[in-house]
VOBA-1610 file (N, C-alpha, C; in pm, whole numbers, padded with zeros to 5 digits, always signed):
BEGIN
Unk+00840-01446+00907Unk+00949-01480+00819Unk+00961-01372+00712Unk+01080-01326+00688Unk+01103-01218+00594Unk+01142-01273+00458Unk+01087-01213+00357Unk+01116-01250+00219Unk+01240-01171+00174Unk+01333-01238+00105Unk+01456-01171+00061Unk+01426-01057-00036Unk+01312-01063-00105Unk+01278-00959-00202Unk+01216-00837-00137Unk+01180-00848-00009Unk+01125-00733+00061Unk+01235-00631+00085Unk+01199-00504+00065Unk+01295-00396+00088Unk+01236-00300+00190Unk+01320-00242+00272Unk+01269-00143+00367Unk+01202-00027+00291Unk+01102+00031+00353Unk+01026+00140+00292Unk+01117+00255+00251Unk+01217+00285+00333Unk+01310+00395+00302Unk+01378+00372+00168Unk+01421+00250+00142Unk+01488+00219+00015Unk+01393+00236-00102Unk+01269+00194-00085Unk+01170+00206-00193Unk+01138+00352-00222Unk+01121+00432-00118Unk+01093+00575-00137Unk+01213+00642-00203Unk+01332+00608-00158Unk+01454+00664-00216Unk+01462+00631-00366Unk+01435+00507-00400Unk+01440+00465-00541Unk+01334+00539-00623Unk+01215+00555-00567Unk+01109+00624-00638Unk+01146+00771-00662Unk+01196+00840-00559Unk+01234+00980-00574Unk+01345+00996-00677Unk+01440+00907-00675Unk+01549+00913-00773Unk+01497+00890-00915Unk+01399+00803-00930Unk+01344+00776-01063Unk+01270+00899-01117Unk+01223+00986-01027Unk+01157+01110-01069Unk+01255+01226-01082Unk+01384+01196-01073Unk+01486+01299-01089Unk+01508+01384-00965Unk+01468+01336-00850Unk+01484+01412-00726Unk+01599+01361-00640Unk+01684+01281-00698Unk+01796+01223-00623Unk+01891+01326-00569Unk+01923+01428-00650Unk+02015+01532-00604Unk+01957+01608-00485Unk+01828+01640-00491Unk+01763+01710-00380Unk+01766+01623-00254Unk+01743+01495-00272Unk+01747+01403-00160Unk+01887+01399-00097Unk+01990+01396-00182Unk+02128+01397-00133Unk+02159+01527-00059Unk+02110+01640-00111Unk+02133+01769-00047Unk+02068+01772+00092Unk+01945+01723+00101Unk+01875+01721+00230Unk+01949+01632+00329Unk+01999+01521+00282Unk+02073+01429+00368Unk+02201+01495+00420Unk+02267+01568+00332Unk+02391+01637+00370Unk+02364+01745+00475Unk+02259+01821+00456Unk+02224+01924+00554Unk+02190+01861+00689Unk+02121+01747+00685Unk+02086+01678+00810Unk+02210+01626+00882Unk+02318+01599+00810Unk+02439+01545+00872Unk+02530+01654+00929Unk+02490+01781+00920Unk+02572+01893+00966Unk+02616+01876+01112Unk+02521+01847+01202Unk+02554+01833+01344Unk+02652+01719+01366Unk+02633+01609+01297Unk+02723+01494+01311Unk+02866+01531+01271Unk+02880+01614+01169Unk+03012+01649+01118Unk+03082+01760+01197Unk+03005+01856+01248Unk+03068+01970+01315Unk+03054+01966+01467Unk+02967+01881+01518Unk+02948+01872+01662Unk+02830+01953+01711Unk+02785+01919+01828Unk+02665+01980+01885Unk+02681+02129+01913Unk+02797+02170+01962Unk+02818+02311+01996Unk+02802+02401+01873Unk+02867+02364+01763Unk+02856+02445+01641Unk+02715+02436+01586Unk+02656+02318+01589Unk+02519+02301+01540Unk+02421+02388+01619Unk+02445+02404+01749Unk+02358+02489+01831Unk+02367+02636+01792Unk+02480+02677+01737Unk+02498+02816+01693Unk+02461+02835+01546Unk+02422+02727+01479Unk+02379+02734+01339Unk+02232+02771+01337Unk+02200+02883+01279Unk+02063+02931+01277Unk+01991+02898+01146Unk+02066+02881+01040Unk+02006+02847+00911Unk+02112+02776+00828Unk+02068+02675+00755Unk+02160+02603+00668Unk+02082+02552+00548Unk+02134+02581+00430Unk+02070+02531+00308Unk+02173+02516+00198Unk+02134+02444+00096Unk+02224+02406-00012Unk+02168+02462-00142Unk+02253+02523-00224Unk+02208+02576-00353Unk+02323+02573-00454Unk+02306+02496-00559Unk+02401+02490-00671Unk+02545+02466-00627Unk+02565+02368-00542Unk+02699+02331-00500Unk+02756+02413-00387Unk+02678+02507-00336Unk+02725+02592-00227Unk+02638+02567-00104Unk+02704+02542+00009Unk+02634+02525+00136Unk+02637+02660+00208Unk+02519+02714+00235Unk+02506+02842+00304Unk+02477+02813+00451Unk+02559+02869+00539Unk+02545+02845+00682Unk+02539+02980+00754Unk+02427+03004+00823Unk+02413+03127+00901Unk+02436+03092+01048Unk+02530+03164+01108Unk+02569+03140+01247Unk+02534+03261+01332Unk+02513+03240+01461Unk+02481+03351+01551Unk+02606+03404+01624Unk+02723+03358+01582Unk+02847+03399+01648Unk+02952+03437+01543Unk+02995+03562+01547Unk+03097+03606+01451Unk+03231+03538+01480Unk+03259+03510+01605Unk+03383+03441+01642Unk+03384+03300+01585Unk+03275+03231+01600Unk+03264+03096+01547Unk+03271+03097+01394Unk+03208+03196+01333Unk+03213+03210+01187Unk+03357+03225+01140Unk+03436+03305+01212Unk+03576+03324+01179Unk+03654+03194+01195Unk+03630+03123+01306Unk+03697+02995+01330Unk+03667+02895+01218Unk+03541+02887+01179Unk+03503+02792+01073Unk+03562+02831+00937Unk+03582+02960+00916Unk+03641+03002+00789Unk+03783+02949+00774Unk+03853+02927+00887Unk+03989+02872+00882Unk+03991+02726+00842Unk+03883+02653+00868Unk+03879+02509+00840Unk+03777+02477+00730Unk+03744+02577+00651Unk+03642+02560+00547Unk+03676+02449+00449Unk+03799+02441+00403Unk+03835+02338+00306Unk+03824+02199+00368Unk+03856+02187+00496Unk+03841+02059+00566Unk+03692+02022+00578Unk+03609+02120+00608Unk+03465+02095+00616Unk+03409+02049+00482Unk+03452+02114+00376Unk+03407+02075+00242Unk+03446+01930+00213Unk+03569+01895+00246Unk+03617+01759+00225Unk+03536+01658+00306Unk+03511+01689+00432Unk+03434+01598+00518Unk+03290+01583+00470Unk+03230+01692+00426Unk+03093+01684+00374Unk+03087+01599+00247Unk+03183+01619+00160Unk+03187+01540+00036Unk+03216+01393+00064Unk+03303+01368+00160Unk+03330+01229+00201Unk+03203+01164+00254Unk+03129+01239+00335Unk+03003+01188+00391Unk+02903+01157+00280Unk+02898+01243+00179Unk+02804+01225+00068Unk+02849+01113-00026Unk+02978+01083-00024Unk+03029+00980-00114Unk+03052+01029-00255Unk+03044+01161-00273Unk+03069+01223-00403Unk+03089+01372-00381Unk+03138+01440-00483Unk+03161+01584-00471Unk+03027+01655-00490Unk+02977+01710-00383Unk+02853+01787-00386Unk+02877+01932-00348Unk+02965+01951-00247Unk+02990+02084-00193Unk+03115+02141-00259Unk+03097+02250-00330Unk+03210+02316-00394Unk+03260+02433-00309Unk+03170+02490-00229Unk+03207+02602-00143Unk+03110+02610-00026Unk+03152+02678+00077Unk+03067+02705+00193Unk+03069+02856+00215Unk+02949+02915+00223Unk+02938+03056+00255Unk+02891+03067+00399Unk+02972+03129+00481Unk+02939+03146+00623Unk+02886+03287+00642Unk+02767+03297+00699Unk+02706+03429+00721Unk+02684+03452+00869
//
């Protein structure tokens, strides 16, 4: 029988990290992890490095053609990432 006051471990860890001021880092990591879900498996397979720094998502790709294609939809990607996060986190995307 489950107690209503019991919380899943993930929620407790999340609350603890946020109480230590690590909430933004946690949100950034979550956003990076959602990259494949947002752009699809094909683009994710060509993504060689992805990290977040001061509102900018840096994405290193192994295809110059794909990099060019993504540059055309950059504003849409930013919007989708921010929608996924539930707040404005991504101000720009640098494609390398």
